[in-house]
N, C-alpha and C positions, 0 to 999 in steps of 0.2 A: 234664292237655288229655289228653280222654280221647276217644279213636277207636273204632267198634262197625264189626267186622267178619265178616261169615261167618266159618263154624268150618270148611266145606268145601277140605280141601287136594287139593295134586296134580292138577288137573285140565290141566296139559298133555299131550300125545298120546305115546304107548308110545314108546320106545326099542327097539333090538335090540343086542347083542354077538355075536359072534361069535370064536371064537377055541378052544382047548384048553388045559387045566390040569393038571398033573402033580403037583407037588407041592406043601405051604404049610409055612410056618415064622413065627412069629412075631420079628421085630429090631427094636430102637427103636422100639419101640411100633405098630408098622407094617407087617400082612401082608404077606410076600415071597411071591413064585407064580414057578415056573418056568414058561413058556410054549412050546409047544409053535411053532415059528418057520414050520412048513408051513401053520398054520393059524392065520391073526391075522384082527386085524378088520380090516372095510372101513373107508374112508375117510367114505364116510355113517355110518355105526353111530358111528364114534367122536365124528365131529362134532357130531352129536346128544346124546350124553352129555354132551360139553360144555357143550350150550345146557341141558340140564335141570341140569348141578351149576350152573351160575350163577343158574338160576332159583330156587334155595334158598340164596342168598347166599354157595357157596362160588366163591371165587377160582382158576377153574378155568384160564386163562390162566397164568399163573406158575409151571406145572410144565409145559407146554407142552414142554422140554428133552426130556424125558424121553422114551423109546420106546413107542407110542399104547397095548401094551397095559400095561405098567408105569404109564402116567398113568392106566391106566382103571383097574387096583387101587389106584392111591390116592387114585381119586376115593369107591371105591365102601369104603375104609378111611376117609374124612374125613363119607362117608352115616353111616357108621353111629357113629363114636365123633370125630368132630370132629379139628378140632388144638387144641392144648395151650394151656389159658388162662393166662395170665398172672397169676403171684399170687404175695403174697410169702411163703408158705410155704406148702408141699405137702407135706401128712404121708403121706395116706391112699392105699394100694397101689393101683393101678389094674388091670382086668385086660381083655385088649384080645384075644379068643376071637375067632383067625383062622378058625376052622371058619366063623363067619358070613361073612366074607369068599372064602371057599371054595363055600360054599353060593350065595351072590349071583353068585357069577361061575358056578357051574355052571348057573344057572338061567337066566342071561340067553344060554351058551352053548344051552339046550336049546329058547331060542326064546321064553321067554315075557317081556311086555314089563317096561319097566323102571319103569311106574310101580308093580305090583304088586311088584319088588324093591326098592324104595325106601321104599314101607313096611313092609318088613318089616326094612330096616335102622332108617331113619329112629325117633326119637321118635313116637308116636301122641296125644300126648297135644294136650287142646284146645288149649291155649297155643301149643305148635311148631306145629298148625296155621294160628292165627291170624297166627302171626307170618310163615308163608309163605306166605300171600296177601296180609298187608300189604306181604311184598318186592316181591312180584310186580305189584302195583298201583304203587309207587314206581318201578317198573323203565320205567312207560310212564308216569312225572309226568315235566314240565317245570316250570322256575322259576318260582314264582307268587307271590312276595313274603311265603313265609312265614319265621316267624324262624328255621327249619332250615333249610338247601338241600336240595335231592336228594340230592344228594353225602352230605352229616354222614345225612339220613336212614337212606338205603341202608347208609352205611358200621356206623350204630348198632343196625338192624336183622340184618345178617346177624352183628355180633359178639354178639349174644343168641342167634340161632339155632347160631352154632357155641356156646355155654354148652350148650346143651340137650344138643347133640350129643355134647358132652364129656362130658356127666355118666351118659351111658349105659357107661362107662368104670368105674363102679360099682353094678353089677347088685344085689347082695345087700344093699346098703344100706340100711338108715332114715338120712332126709336133714333135717337142719334146716338150711334155705333161707333166707339173709339175704342181701337184698339191697342196698345201702347207698343208692342213689340214691333206693331207695322209701321206706326206713325200715322194713321190714317182713319180717318172720320167718313162715317159712311151713313146718311139720311134716308131713311124707310119709313112707308107708309104702314097704318095697321093692319091694310094683307100683305105685307112684306112688300114691297117694291120697291126697289131702289128709286131713289130722287137725285140726290146729289152726293158728290163722293170727292174727297179733298184729301190734301196733306194737314199733317198737323203737328205744331212743336209743340215737345214735351217736356216733363222736369226731367233733368243732369239726374245721371246716379246718385249722386251726394243729395239732391232735394227732389226725390220723384214724387211723379203725379200719382195721390191715391187713385186703387180703384174703387168705383161706386157706385152707385144706381140713384138716381135724385130725377127729380120733377121740373122740368123748367117752368119760372115763373113770371119772364120779361126779357125782352130787347132792352138793352138801355144805349140810347145815342148819345154821345158826347159823355162817356162817361169819367167822373173823377176815380183814381187810385188812389185806395188809401194803401198805402205801405203796410206790410206786415212788421209787427213788430222787430222781429227777427232780422227779417233786411234792414228797417230803421237802425237797429244799435249795433247790426253785424257789420255793413257795409259803408252805411252813409254816414253813421253819425261821426266816424275817423274824416271824413272828408267836410264834413260841416264844423267841425272845431275848427279846423284852421282860418275860414272867415265865411262866417254865418250867414251873413247878409248875401254874400255874393253868390255862396253856392245856393243858397236856396233858392234864389232869383234862375240863377240857371238851369236849373231843374225844375223848375215854375213850380216849389213848393210852398207849403202852404203849413204851417203850425196849429194845431187844432187843441184847445184842453178838453177834460173829460165832457166839458157843454156845447162840444164843437164850435165854439166859439173863435176866430179866428187869432192868433196872439203875434206881437213881434217879436222877432228871432233875436233883436237884440238885447231883448231884456231878460234873454236866460242865459242863466250860466249852464252852459253846451259843457263843460270840464266838469261840472258834478253829475254828468250823467253818464251811464251806462247803460246795459244789459238788466242790471238790477233796480235799476232808478230811472225810468223813464215814462213819465208820467201826460206823456203826449201823443197825438198820431199826426204823422206826415200826409198830406195830402196833395197829391200832383191833377195841376188845374186841369182841365179838358183841351181839346185840342190833338192836330198829329204827331205832335209832340209827346203826348201821353203816351204812358206803356202800354196800358189797354186799346190803344188806338180811338177810333172812331166808334166802334159796337162794341156792348159786351153782353153777351149771352146768362142771364142770372140764374142761379136754381139753388136748391137750399142743400145746405152741406156743410160739416162743422168744419170745412178747411176754408182757406184760406186762397181757393183757386177757383178758377172763372174758366169761360170760353170766351174768347173775346180777339179783337181785330189785334193788329200789332202794326207799330211804324218802325220796323225791319222786316220787309216785306223779302227782301234780299233772302234771307235765311231759308224761305222754302224751298232753295233750289240744292240745299244742301243732302247730303245724301243720311248723315246722322242726326237728324232733327233733336237731341235732346238737350237743351237747351236752355230753359228756365227753370225757373225757381219750383215748377210746379204748376202751375198753371197752364193751358193747354191754348196756344195759338193757331188760329181757323185761317186755311189759305185763302176764301171766298168768303168774308164776312157779311158781305152784301146778299148773296146767293142763299144764304143758307137763312137770315134775318125774312127775304120776303118768302120764302118755304114757310116758315113759321109765323108772320104774319099774314098773308094770302089777302084779306080785304084793303089792308092799307102798305102800297108798295112802296117802298124807299127807292131812293133814287141815288147818284154820284154825287150829282148838283146838290143834293141835300148834304149831302155828306161832306162837303167839301173844306180842304184846309183853310181857306181863306174867312171861312165864319173865326169869330174870333171871339173868346169872353160866351160861350154857350153853355147855358146849364144845362146838367143833364135832364132826359127827358125818359121817361121809364114806359114803354109800348106791352099792352098785354098780348102773351099771347095764346092762341084757342090752347083748351082745357086736354089731359092726355098727353103729354108732350115729355116723353123722358129721356135720361141721360143715361147711356150706361156706359164707364171705361171700366174696358177690360183687360186681363192680362194672358194671353194663351201665345202658343209660339210656332203652332201651323196653323194654317188658314187656308179657305178656298173661295176666288169669286166667282161671281155669275158665268163665267164662259168655262169655269170646270178644271181652272189652272191650279195646282196645291205648292204656296209655298210656303219654307223652314225662315222662321225671324232668330234673331240672333238675340239670347237669352239678358237684355241690355241690362238689367236691374240684379240680374245673379240671384233669381226669386226659383226656391223650390215648389214645384206642383202638388 
């Protein structure tokens, strides 16, 4: 379901803050500022700021126990950098520039309107603008018998708005943004320019793709697939037991010991093995029959998940693309690889399925490319179209 909204943002009236700023440091990712107690905020200015923050999806009321000046600084920080996003793994360094909060506070003290200050702190792209205006529209809605209640729509919009603000914590990073409910990948430059957009195939509800932030380490040509132990023991082992050599040959699998040595499958007592007793690794040979396809995009994570090509490309035409064990299959692997490699461009001929017995080759990518796998249930595109997504994993936001 898609709704189109105007991309014009921040139409509320300006707000003013009065106070004095002396020093600024960064503690626990939130800018901490010492305030001159003799020059404090007026009650009206403080209440106006609370109303502005609420209009862009910030839950301002849950920090009212703070001193008004401290609360003001917390709100400025949240406008710039959002609140921490809950992820299964966070492996990318966050950069919180407390001088931006200091400058914003100083501009407010000088009498500048809050609209100008907020524009400088918040994301300025068309997606964020559409989400802000949509949130303000929903604030004025009453229950109308729609599939989602007004409260659910507000919560989902607020969650996505916070995610966009949180992404400001990674300012010098080319980004690969993957949204699970949308089953889409978007590649962006450091400046926020869209470079590539493509469909992805993600984990089934029983084997969900984890949310994460990580750093890309390389592009692997002709990768091996090291079968995760859970798949090896629960799905493949029952088949292998019936006819080990034939089944492994059909799947183009090798059996490795703890030292990485290839073993003769006929010398293994397969009936004695099980989930609690499997001291081997199954490795699928390279080539077009490989489950990872011809290209794999490696990044740090504690999970056995990757971005990769696939040998089942027809599945990208399906509507609900939640079919994997958790890995992320990409629709345009060659285009993604060439964007990451830049100086060394790959061709279809180099990745031909006719090439046999190729060994994996890892090509380094430029530094500073981050992968973000996120879970939000509403988003906007660059043209200002808002889309609501199914909660495919049934998660609570």
